[in-house]
C-alpha positions, 0 to 999 in steps of 0.5 A: 490497570493491573498489568495481570489483567491488561496482558489478559486484555490483550490475549483475549484480543489478540485471538479475536482479531485471528479469528475473525481473520480466519473467517474473513478467508470464507466470508465476502467483504461486503464492497461499499459503494462510492458514488458521489465519495470524494476519494484524494488519490495522489500519485495520479499524474501517470502509471497506477494511479492515473489507472486509478482515477479512472477507476473512481471517474467511471464509479462517479466518485469526485476525485480530489488528485493531489500533491502529496504535501499541499494534499494534508493542508489543504484538504484534510480538514475538510475531510475530517469536519466531515467524517468522511471519505478515501485518502490512498496512497499509492508507494511501492513494495521499496517503500518495504523492500530495498533495491540496488540503485534505487537508493533515491526512489527507495526513500521518497516510497520509504515515505509516502509508507510513513505517511501514509500509517502516522496518518491513519495513526493518527485519525484513529487518536483523533476517532475520523473513523469515517475516513479511511485510507489505503497505501499501496504497494506493488513490485515492479510494473509494466509502466517504462520507469524502470527500463528491463526489469525482469526478476525469477520470482513472480512476473513483471505486472502489467498496470489494469492488473494492480489497479483491480486488486487496489479498486478490490482493497480499497471498496474493502477498506483495505488499508496495505494493499500489496500486488502480489499478495505473497509481499506480506510473506516477506515482509515478515522474512524480514523481521524472522529471518537472520541478515545472511539467509536474507542476502540468500533469499534476494539473490534467489529472486536474481532481480534485475533493471537497467539502472542507467541506459546500457548498464545491467544491473542486479539486486 
């Protein structure tokens, strides 16, 4: 196509997308029924993943609880053949923002977010619009995984409120769920602010936790 026409088409699509997002702020999104639906949940052995599995069980869903890699090989082909289902990846805000003394954890969560994004893109390219994907990215949760977490901004989350946000996102087919939702602003700041300003903001948050028992560490 003509590059000028491509640009006009992009601008028109951009404007339409902004208008659509604005309307959705005031119009409630219709929630789907998941009764009898096949729902795949990774990271479902404990914490948020486990609680989410119970929520779907209450709604009479058919659950597949599996390791993320064996999930892809064993169950995705069947979903693709039927072009139906929902894949939930339990990740973390640490999949977008790094934290000192959590190199291995952040790396694994970046991989989980990357898995979600790559899988979502591939399903779109293949035209499998009946398979929905959702990725959960919360901040510190009171699960005992991190000892004595604290932060100046916000509060430590409870499992119940994270699961509530996740279920709302799944039933309205949101692809990426941040808890709390204002993390999207922080993600935008990572792309717009220079390094010195970002470092200052990180100090303001004053996120703390015990990296090793008996050793207090700060971000």
